[in-house]
C-alpha positions in Angstrom: 12.4 -38.6 -37.4 13.1 -35.2 -35.9 10.1 -33.8 -33.9 11.5 -30.6 -32.4 9.6 -28.8 -29.6 7.9 -25.8 -31.1 7.8 -22.7 -28.9 7.2 -19.0 -29.4 8.7 -16.0 -27.5 7.2 -12.8 -26.4 9.9 -10.2 -25.8 13.2 -9.2 -27.5 15.5 -8.5 -24.6 18.6 -10.4 -23.5 16.5 -13.1 -21.8 14.6 -13.9 -24.9 17.9 -14.2 -26.8 18.9 -17.0 -24.4 16.0 -19.1 -25.8 16.7 -18.2 -29.4 20.4 -19.2 -29.0 19.3 -22.6 -27.6 17.1 -23.2 -30.7 20.0 -22.3 -33.0 22.3 -24.6 -31.2 19.9 -27.6 -31.4 17.5 -27.0 -34.3 16.6 -30.7 -34.5 15.2 -30.6 -30.9 14.1 -27.0 -30.4 12.3 -24.7 -32.9 11.3 -21.1 -32.4 8.1 -20.6 -34.5 7.7 -16.9 -33.8 8.9 -14.0 -31.8 6.6 -11.1 -30.8 8.3 -7.7 -31.0 6.6 -4.5 -29.9 8.7 -2.1 -32.0 10.1 -1.9 -35.5 13.7 -1.6 -34.2 13.3 -4.8 -32.0 11.7 -6.7 -34.9 14.6 -5.8 -37.2 17.1 -6.8 -34.6 15.6 -10.2 -34.0 15.0 -10.9 -37.7 18.6 -10.0 -38.7 20.4 -11.6 -35.8 18.4 -14.8 -35.5 16.5 -15.2 -38.7 13.3 -15.9 -36.7 9.8 -15.2 -37.8 8.7 -11.9 -36.2 5.1 -11.0 -35.5 3.4 -8.0 -33.9 0.4 -9.4 -32.1 -0.4 -12.3 -29.7 -3.0 -13.5 -32.2 -0.4 -13.9 -34.9 2.0 -15.5 -32.5 -0.5 -18.2 -31.4 -1.5 -18.7 -35.1 1.9 -20.4 -35.5 0.7 -23.2 -33.2 3.5 -23.1 -30.6 3.4 -25.9 -28.0 4.3 -23.4 -25.4 5.0 -19.6 -25.2 7.9 -18.1 -23.4 7.0 -14.8 -21.7 10.3 -12.8 -21.5 8.9 -9.4 -20.6 9.5 -6.9 -17.8 8.6 -7.7 -14.2 5.6 -5.3 -14.2 4.3 -6.7 -17.5 4.7 -10.3 -16.6 1.4 -11.0 -14.7 -0.9 -9.5 -17.3 1.0 -11.2 -20.2 0.8 -14.6 -18.5 -2.8 -14.2 -17.6 -3.7 -13.2 -21.1 -1.9 -16.2 -22.6 -3.5 -18.7 -20.1 -7.0 -17.3 -20.9 -6.2 -18.0 -24.6 -5.5 -21.6 -23.7 -1.7 -21.4 -24.1 0.9 -23.3 -22.1 3.2 -20.6 -20.7 6.9 -20.5 -19.6 7.3 -17.2 -17.7 10.6 -15.7 -17.0 11.6 -15.1 -13.3 10.0 -13.8 -11.3 6.4 -14.3 -12.3 5.3 -11.1 -10.5 7.4 -8.4 -8.9 5.6 -8.1 -5.4 4.0 -10.4 -2.9 0.6 -9.0 -3.6 1.3 -9.5 -7.3 2.2 -13.2 -6.8 -1.1 -13.7 -4.9 -3.1 -12.0 -7.6 -1.5 -14.0 -10.3 -2.1 -17.2 -8.5 -5.7 -16.3 -8.0 -6.0 -15.6 -11.8 -4.2 -18.6 -13.3 -3.0 -20.9 -10.5 -5.7 -23.4 -10.9 -5.1 -23.7 -14.7 -1.9 -25.7 -14.3 -0.7 -24.0 -17.5 2.2 -22.0 -16.1 5.9 -23.0 -15.6 8.6 -20.5 -14.6 12.1 -20.5 -16.0 14.3 -21.4 -13.1 17.1 -23.4 -14.5 19.8 -23.5 -11.8 19.2 -27.0 -10.5 19.6 -28.3 -14.1 23.2 -26.9 -14.3 25.6 -29.8 -14.4 27.2 -29.2 -11.0 23.9 -28.7 -9.1 22.4 -31.7 -10.9 25.3 -33.9 -9.9 25.3 -32.8 -6.3 21.5 -33.3 -6.1 22.0 -36.9 -7.2 24.6 -37.4 -4.5 22.3 -35.9 -1.9 19.4 -38.0 -3.1 21.6 -41.1 -2.8 21.8 -40.6 1.0 25.6 -40.2 1.0 25.4 -37.5 3.6 22.2 -38.5 5.2 19.2 -36.1 5.3 20.2 -32.6 4.3 19.9 -30.1 7.1 21.5 -26.9 5.9 22.6 -25.2 2.6 25.1 -22.3 2.5 25.2 -20.5 -0.9 27.3 -17.7 -2.2 26.5 -17.7 -5.9 23.3 -16.0 -7.1 20.6 -13.8 -5.7 17.2 -13.9 -4.0 14.7 -16.3 -5.7 17.4 -18.2 -7.6 19.3 -18.8 -4.3 16.1 -19.8 -2.4 15.2 -22.3 -5.1 18.6 -23.9 -4.8 18.3 -24.0 -1.0 14.8 -25.4 -1.0 15.6 -28.0 -3.6 18.6 -29.5 -1.7 16.8 -29.4 1.6 13.5 -30.8 0.2 11.5 -28.5 2.5 8.7 -27.9 0.1 6.4 -25.1 1.2 7.4 -25.0 4.9 6.9 -21.9 6.9 10.1 -19.9 7.5 11.7 -17.2 9.6 14.0 -14.9 7.5 16.7 -12.8 9.1 19.0 -10.7 6.9 21.5 -7.8 7.1 23.5 -5.8 4.7 27.2 -4.7 4.8 29.0 -2.2 2.6 32.7 -2.4 1.8 35.0 -1.5 -1.1 35.5 -4.0 -3.8 37.0 -3.9 -7.3 34.5 -4.8 -10.0 36.4 -5.4 -13.3 33.6 -7.1 -15.2 29.9 -6.2 -15.2 26.9 -6.9 -17.4 28.1 -4.0 -19.6 31.5 -5.5 -20.1 35.1 -5.0 -18.8 35.7 -1.8 -16.9 38.7 0.3 -17.7 38.7 1.8 -14.2 38.3 -1.1 -11.7 39.3 0.8 -8.6 37.5 -0.5 -5.5 34.1 1.1 -4.9 31.4 0.5 -2.3 29.5 -2.7 -2.8 26.7 -4.2 -0.7 26.9 -7.7 0.7 23.6 -9.3 2.0 23.8 -12.1 4.5 20.6 -13.9 5.3 19.4 -16.9 7.3 16.2 -18.8 6.4 15.0 -21.0 9.3 12.6 -23.6 8.0 12.2 -25.3 11.4 12.9 -28.9 12.2 16.6 -28.2 12.2 16.7 -27.1 8.5 18.1 -23.8 7.4 19.6 -21.9 4.5 22.5 -19.4 4.7 22.4 -16.7 1.9 25.5 -14.7 1.0 25.4 -12.4 -2.0 27.5 -9.5 -3.1 26.4 -7.0 -5.7 27.4 -8.2 -9.2 28.5 -11.6 -7.9 27.2 -13.1 -11.2 29.8 -11.3 -13.3 32.7 -10.3 -11.0 35.6 -12.7 -11.6 37.1 -11.8 -8.3 34.2 -13.5 -6.5 34.1 -17.3 -6.3 30.9 -19.3 -6.0 30.6 -21.4 -2.9 28.1 -24.1 -1.9 28.0 -26.2 1.3 25.3 -28.8 1.8 25.4 -30.3 5.3 23.6 -33.5 6.2 23.3 -35.9 9.2 26.4 -37.9 8.1 28.6 -35.5 6.3 28.7 -32.5 3.9 29.4 -31.5 0.4 31.6 -28.5 -0.1 31.5 -27.4 -3.7 32.5 -30.7 -5.4 34.1 -32.5 -2.4 32.0 -35.0 -0.4 33.0 -35.9 3.1 30.9 -38.6 4.7 30.8 -41.1 7.5 30.7 -44.7 6.3 30.9 -48.1 8.1 34.7 -48.0 7.3 35.2 -44.6 8.7 35.5 -41.1 7.2 35.6 -41.0 3.4 36.4 -38.0 1.3 35.5 -38.3 -2.4 35.4 -35.8 -5.2 32.6 -35.3 -7.7 34.7 -35.5 -10.9 33.8 -34.0 -14.3 34.7 -35.2 -17.7 35.4 -32.2 -19.9 36.4 -32.4 -23.6 38.4 -30.0 -25.6 41.3 -29.9 -23.1 44.9 -30.3 -24.2 44.9 -32.7 -27.2 41.3 -33.8 -26.9 39.4 -33.0 -30.2 35.9 -34.0 -29.2 34.7 -30.4 -28.8 34.7 -28.0 -25.8 32.0 -29.1 -23.3 31.2 -31.0 -20.1 30.2 -34.6 -20.8 29.5 -36.2 -17.5 30.1 -36.2 -13.7 31.0 -39.2 -11.6 31.1 -39.9 -7.9 32.7 -43.0 -6.2 32.7 -45.0 -9.5 29.3 -44.2 -10.9 27.8 -41.5 -13.1 25.8 -38.9 -11.3 25.2 -36.6 -14.3 25.3 -36.9 -18.1 25.0 -33.9 -20.4 21.9 -34.4 -22.6 23.2 -31.8 -25.1 26.6 -33.2 -26.0 27.7 -32.1 -29.4 26.3 -28.5 -29.0 29.3 -27.1 -27.1 26.9 -25.2 -24.8 28.1 -23.5 -21.6 26.9 -25.0 -18.3 24.2 -22.3 -17.9 23.1 -22.8 -21.5 22.8 -26.6 -20.9 20.5 -25.8 -18.0 18.4 -23.4 -20.2 18.1 -25.9 -23.0 17.2 -28.7 -20.6 14.5 -26.5 -19.1 13.1 -25.8 -22.5 13.1 -29.6 -23.3 11.3 -30.4 -20.0 8.8 -27.6 -20.5 8.0 -29.0 -24.0 7.5 -32.5 -22.6 5.1 -31.0 -20.0 3.2 -29.1 -22.7 2.9 -32.4 -24.6 1.6 -34.2 -21.6 4.7 -36.4 -21.5 6.1 -35.3 -18.1 5.7 -33.2 -15.0 6.5 -29.5 -15.2 10.1 -28.6 -14.3 9.2 -25.6 -12.0 5.5 -24.9 -11.6 4.1 -21.4 -10.8 3.6 -22.5 -7.1 7.3 -23.2 -6.6 8.2 -19.9 -8.3 5.8 -17.9 -6.1 7.3 -19.5 -2.9 10.9 -18.8 -3.9 10.2 -15.2 -4.8 8.2 -14.7 -1.6 11.3 -15.9 0.4 13.5 -13.6 -1.7 11.3 -10.7 -1.0 11.5 -11.6 2.7 15.3 -11.5 2.5 15.1 -8.0 1.1 12.5 -6.8 3.7 14.5 -8.2 6.6 17.7 -6.5 5.4 15.8 -3.2 4.9 14.0 -3.3 8.3 16.6 -5.2 10.3 13.9 -7.4 11.7 12.8 -11.0 11.3 10.2 -11.7 8.6 7.9 -14.6 8.8 6.8 -16.5 5.6 3.7 -18.5 6.2 1.5 -20.8 4.2 0.0 -19.2 1.0 -2.8 -20.3 -1.3 -0.3 -21.9 -3.7 1.0 -24.2 -1.0 
């Protein structure tokens, strides 16, 4: 018998529509019971586009008995919305970041940290390629991970990936960052394809995060790297006995140096009629990832979002640990803020133990 996870959404922007799209793709597993819209125009848009129940107050939202509430509101509004929901007894999934500033993070933690009722929507490590690589790292193939180099996404997203692969937890860190400006063509942005894609000045931020004990992260991010098709994503995870470069594993074994790919089974290619999606990933003869949403034809990022919603629902039901608790989100955003501060001041920034650690 179908028992979909019931959740509600506060907010009607593009992030909230991620959640609505997941529920539409898998209605037997995810159900949106209500969306809180602040304006008539937003209410009309959500109702027409998604057919969701729209309410105009938190009381009416919670009256629909959601198992958790997604707070997809602006950065400045997030702390007060999350605090209000927790005080009402709700389980909350806050969009990233949970507060815009370091002081805001500390205040939010003081207000709701002890409740254990807040998760934060950081889905990157649930994307198929990251999940597959994490399984390979956890297997000990390259020994203990010592460094992660990432050129993919920005600030708190990147620091979450770095900390996850390294397993450094809440370790103190010294952050050093600089910015460089150079011309770059930018043919695709959040607003769509650009008719005039002549090179214009774009900022690259390079940062180093030294966690001590020989562990570090190297951060490389270019403005609009998420969208610009001219910019490749790159990831290097180095360990004691080898490294992973994107999807290639080079390691030292008892037989010598072995180079093995992480291979992905994708359907919908050439004459395959199973649908267009990633199915699984394998490494040296064993599966290291299986898509839990086969049959939905979700993109890799959508797979991660749907998986995060599923894990959050299990947490709200008391059936599993939270996928990304507030403490982890606070730590990653603090490191991201340190990258920005170091780049701005051109000095090292220390990140030391906070209350959430």
